[in-house]
C-alpha positions in Angstrom: 100.1 34.7 95.8 103.3 33.5 97.6 104.9 36.1 99.6 102.3 38.7 99.4 101.5 40.7 102.2 98.2 42.0 103.4 98.8 45.8 104.3 96.4 47.6 106.3 96.5 51.6 106.7 94.3 53.5 108.8 94.0 57.0 107.5 91.0 58.2 109.7 91.1 61.7 110.9 88.5 64.2 111.5 89.5 66.2 108.7 86.7 66.8 105.9 89.4 68.6 103.4 92.9 67.5 102.9 95.3 68.6 105.4 99.1 67.9 106.0 98.7 64.6 107.6 96.1 63.6 105.1 98.2 64.6 102.3 101.2 62.6 103.6 99.2 59.3 103.3 97.4 60.2 100.4 100.8 60.9 98.5 102.4 57.7 99.8 99.4 55.8 98.5 99.7 57.3 95.0 103.4 56.4 94.8 102.8 53.0 96.2 100.0 52.2 93.7 102.6 52.6 90.9 105.4 50.9 92.5 104.0 47.9 94.4 101.9 45.7 92.3 102.4 42.4 94.5 101.3 43.2 98.0 97.4 43.7 98.8 96.7 47.1 100.6 93.4 47.7 102.7 92.9 51.5 103.2 90.4 52.3 105.9 88.9 56.0 105.9 85.9 57.8 107.5 82.9 58.7 105.1 83.5 62.3 105.5 87.0 62.2 104.2 86.0 62.9 100.4 89.5 63.4 99.4 90.0 59.4 100.0 89.6 58.7 96.1 90.0 54.9 95.2 93.2 54.2 93.2 93.1 52.3 89.9 95.6 49.6 90.9 93.6 46.6 91.6 95.6 45.5 94.6 94.4 48.7 96.6 91.2 48.3 98.3 89.5 51.5 99.9 87.0 50.6 102.8 84.8 53.1 104.0 84.0 53.1 107.9 81.7 54.9 110.1 83.2 55.9 113.3 81.9 58.9 115.3 83.3 62.1 114.7 84.1 63.4 118.1 87.6 63.5 119.4 87.0 61.3 122.5 84.3 59.0 120.9 86.4 58.4 118.0 89.3 57.5 119.9 87.2 54.9 121.8 85.9 53.6 118.4 89.8 53.5 117.2 90.6 51.5 120.3 87.8 49.2 120.7 85.8 48.6 117.5 88.3 49.2 114.7 90.6 46.2 115.7 87.7 43.7 115.5 86.5 45.2 112.4 89.7 44.8 110.5 90.7 41.3 112.2 89.0 39.4 109.1 91.4 41.0 106.6 94.3 38.7 108.1 96.9 42.0 107.8 100.6 41.0 107.9 101.1 44.7 109.2 98.8 47.6 110.0 100.0 51.4 109.6 98.0 53.9 111.7 98.8 57.5 110.0 98.2 59.3 113.1 98.7 58.2 116.9 95.5 56.8 118.3 95.2 54.6 121.6 95.9 51.0 120.6 94.9 48.7 123.3 95.5 45.2 121.7 97.6 44.3 118.5 96.7 41.3 116.3 99.7 41.9 113.8 102.6 44.0 113.7 101.9 48.0 114.0 103.6 51.1 112.8 102.6 54.3 113.6 103.3 57.4 112.1 103.7 60.6 114.6 104.0 63.9 113.0 104.6 66.0 115.8 104.5 66.4 119.5 102.3 69.7 119.7 100.3 68.3 122.5 103.3 68.1 124.6 105.3 71.0 123.5 102.5 73.6 122.3 99.4 72.3 124.2 97.6 76.0 123.4 97.3 74.3 119.8 94.3 72.1 121.1 93.4 73.6 124.3 94.0 72.1 127.9 91.5 68.9 127.7 92.2 68.2 124.2 95.8 68.0 124.7 95.7 65.8 127.8 93.6 63.3 125.7 96.1 63.6 122.9 99.0 63.0 125.0 97.3 60.1 126.4 96.5 58.8 123.1 100.2 59.0 122.1 101.6 57.2 125.2 99.0 54.3 124.5 99.9 54.2 121.1 103.4 54.1 121.5 103.2 51.4 124.0 101.9 48.8 121.5 103.5 50.1 118.2 106.2 47.9 117.0 107.7 50.8 114.9 107.4 54.8 114.6 107.6 56.8 111.5 108.1 60.4 111.8 108.8 63.1 109.0 111.6 65.0 110.5 114.5 64.5 112.5 113.3 67.3 114.8 110.4 65.5 115.7 112.5 62.2 116.0 114.5 63.7 118.7 111.5 65.1 120.5 110.0 61.6 120.7 113.3 60.2 121.8 113.7 63.0 124.5 110.1 63.2 125.9 108.9 59.8 125.2 112.0 57.7 126.0 111.4 55.6 123.0 113.7 52.9 121.7 116.0 54.5 119.0 116.1 51.3 116.9 112.4 51.4 116.5 112.0 54.8 115.0 113.0 56.1 111.5 112.4 59.5 109.4 110.5 59.5 106.1 111.0 63.2 104.8 108.0 64.5 102.8 107.8 65.8 99.4 105.8 68.1 97.0 102.5 66.7 95.2 102.5 66.1 91.5 99.0 67.7 91.8 100.6 70.9 92.6 102.8 70.7 89.6 102.1 73.9 87.2 101.1 73.2 83.6 100.8 75.3 80.7 97.9 77.3 82.0 99.3 80.5 83.2 97.0 80.8 86.1 95.9 84.3 85.5 92.0 83.3 86.2 92.9 83.0 89.8 92.7 86.8 90.3 89.4 87.2 88.7 88.0 83.9 90.5 89.1 85.0 94.1 88.8 88.6 93.9 92.6 89.1 94.7 95.0 91.9 93.9 98.0 90.9 91.8 100.7 91.7 94.6 100.1 89.5 97.5 101.8 88.0 100.5 100.6 84.5 100.8 99.9 82.2 103.8 98.5 78.7 103.4 97.3 76.6 106.3 94.6 76.1 108.8 94.1 79.5 111.0 95.2 78.1 114.3 96.9 79.9 117.3 100.2 78.2 116.7 100.5 79.2 113.2 100.6 83.1 114.2 98.6 84.4 111.3 98.0 87.5 113.4 101.7 88.0 113.3 101.7 88.3 109.7 98.8 90.9 109.7 100.9 93.0 112.3 104.0 92.8 110.5 102.3 94.0 107.4 100.5 96.9 109.3 104.0 98.1 110.1 105.6 98.0 106.4 106.0 101.5 104.7 102.9 103.1 103.4 104.2 102.4 99.9 104.5 98.6 100.3 101.0 98.5 102.1 99.5 100.1 99.1 101.1 98.2 96.7 100.4 94.8 98.1 97.9 92.7 100.1 97.9 89.3 102.3 96.2 86.2 100.9 95.1 83.6 103.4 94.2 80.1 101.8 93.1 77.7 104.6 90.2 76.8 106.9 89.1 78.6 109.9 90.7 77.4 113.0 90.7 78.4 116.9 92.5 81.7 115.6 90.3 82.9 113.1 88.4 85.3 115.3 91.5 86.7 116.8 93.1 87.1 113.2 89.7 89.2 112.4 90.3 91.2 115.2 93.8 92.3 114.6 92.8 92.9 111.1 90.2 95.6 112.3 92.7 97.0 114.9 95.3 97.6 112.1 92.3 99.1 110.0 93.4 96.4 107.2 90.1 94.8 106.2 90.6 95.7 102.6 93.9 94.5 102.5 93.4 90.9 103.9 91.7 88.1 101.7 90.2 84.9 103.2 89.9 82.3 100.5 89.0 79.4 102.9 90.3 75.9 101.8 91.7 75.8 98.2 91.7 73.0 96.0 95.1 71.8 94.5 94.2 72.9 91.0 93.9 76.6 92.2 96.3 76.2 95.2 99.3 75.5 92.8 98.5 78.9 91.2 98.1 81.0 94.1 101.7 79.8 95.0 103.1 80.6 91.6 101.6 84.1 91.4 102.6 85.1 95.0 105.5 87.6 95.7 106.4 86.1 99.2 105.3 83.1 101.4 105.1 83.7 104.9 104.7 80.9 107.6 105.5 82.2 111.3 104.5 79.0 112.9 105.6 77.8 116.3 105.4 74.1 116.0 105.5 71.8 112.9 106.2 68.1 112.3 107.4 69.0 108.7 106.2 72.4 107.6 104.9 71.1 104.1 103.5 74.4 102.8 107.0 75.8 103.0 108.4 73.2 100.7 105.5 73.6 98.5 106.1 77.4 98.0 109.8 76.7 97.6 109.0 74.2 94.9 106.8 77.1 93.1 109.8 79.5 93.2 108.4 81.8 95.7 110.6 83.3 98.4 110.0 82.2 101.9 110.1 83.7 105.2 109.6 81.0 108.1 109.9 80.6 111.6 113.4 80.1 113.0 112.6 76.6 114.6 114.5 73.3 114.4 112.0 71.6 112.0 111.9 74.7 109.5 115.4 75.0 109.4 115.9 71.3 108.9 113.6 71.6 105.7 114.8 74.9 104.2 118.3 74.9 105.0 119.9 78.2 103.7 117.0 78.5 101.1 114.7 80.9 103.0 114.7 83.8 105.5 114.1 82.5 109.1 113.1 84.8 111.7 111.9 84.6 115.5 108.3 83.6 115.5 107.9 86.1 118.4 109.4 88.9 116.8 107.0 91.2 114.6 109.7 93.7 113.8 112.0 90.9 112.5 109.3 89.5 110.4 108.2 93.2 109.0 111.9 93.9 108.1 112.2 90.3 106.3 109.0 91.2 104.5 110.1 94.6 103.4 113.5 93.3 102.2 112.2 90.6 100.0 109.6 92.8 98.5 112.1 95.6 97.7 115.5 93.6 97.0 115.2 92.0 93.6 118.9 90.2 94.1 117.8 88.5 97.5 114.3 87.3 95.7 116.4 85.8 93.0 119.0 84.4 95.2 116.3 82.5 97.4 114.4 81.4 94.4 117.3 79.6 93.0 118.3 78.1 96.3 114.8 76.9 96.9 114.7 75.1 93.5 118.0 73.6 94.3 117.0 72.4 97.7 113.6 70.9 96.7 115.4 68.2 94.9 116.2 66.6 98.2 112.6 65.7 98.7 110.4 63.2 97.0 107.4 61.5 97.9 108.5 58.5 95.9 111.6 58.1 98.3 108.8 58.5 101.1 106.8 55.8 99.9 109.9 53.5 98.9 111.1 53.9 102.6 107.8 53.3 104.1 107.3 49.9 102.0 110.5 48.6 103.3 109.3 49.3 107.0 106.2 47.3 105.9 108.3 44.3 104.7 110.5 44.4 107.6 107.7 44.6 110.5 105.8 41.7 108.3 108.9 39.5 108.8 108.9 39.8 112.7 107.4 37.8 115.2 104.5 39.6 116.8 104.6 39.2 120.4 101.4 38.5 122.2 99.6 41.4 123.3 99.0 42.1 127.0 
């Protein structure tokens, strides 16, 4: 077909369950499948990514790959084997949805960089893994024709830390998944299914050091006795490198009966966990976007989050922002929202207005424009 593009999308990550970066491309693909019936899409995913479900659109082909799973081995596979495998698809543009080492390009390449945690907060990964990831990013941007990022904050970090060309980078904000839309079901079943109390403070995300989940526990332990009696903490997310630390904090604070670990929660239950929560708390030190914050706002929950540039960019004045290192400030914010109905209602009203600025449809439309722009450029020979 004349003017039809062959668009390749490499969505391979180490994740077996849907995380933020996976949500990003999954939502974009869903939107593209409804708005673009012309171009041919080849989506490459790893066999362990069970969430990579084929779409009904006939111009979307999902291709299962079998890379090694270890960080370094997978990186070598991505750099050396993947380009040879996909060459047969005659791609007009190739989108890497996470930075990986690129040694040679056979078509224009666009890369999404969600954050620069390996440069700014290396404790997220540990010394060796952070060093490797920094190297991957540097090798990636050297060959990329264009970079997409998900916030102005990350764009500024890329320009400042990596000295990248401003004209070759753009921001596509994220949105709220339709899978998280609440239906006519009142969601009452979640209390029995997960054995959680009705009044709870919610955190959603992996239990990593940079997420500071232990700060939520410490702040809760300093609440007045009446609030501690009437509320609990619910944590929905996979175990990460801070899980044992969080468990130790819970024991030290004698809160074993007040903190509930649910593990990874599928969207059809997660939406009701959001809906039923009394407050959402997210004291993360670094984010590319902070998608759980936006999702919580979309479900009409008051939000407390870190006063860091990217979160401020997303929430505007629709959340209570606190110093992520200040446990007392976090406790005070939790206490005030739980006790002050007027503040709660004000935050909910502002949140529901704020989320109108974010849409996966807009994200996908802008991404498609970037594909078309890159496909029309001359691909310089690789060196």
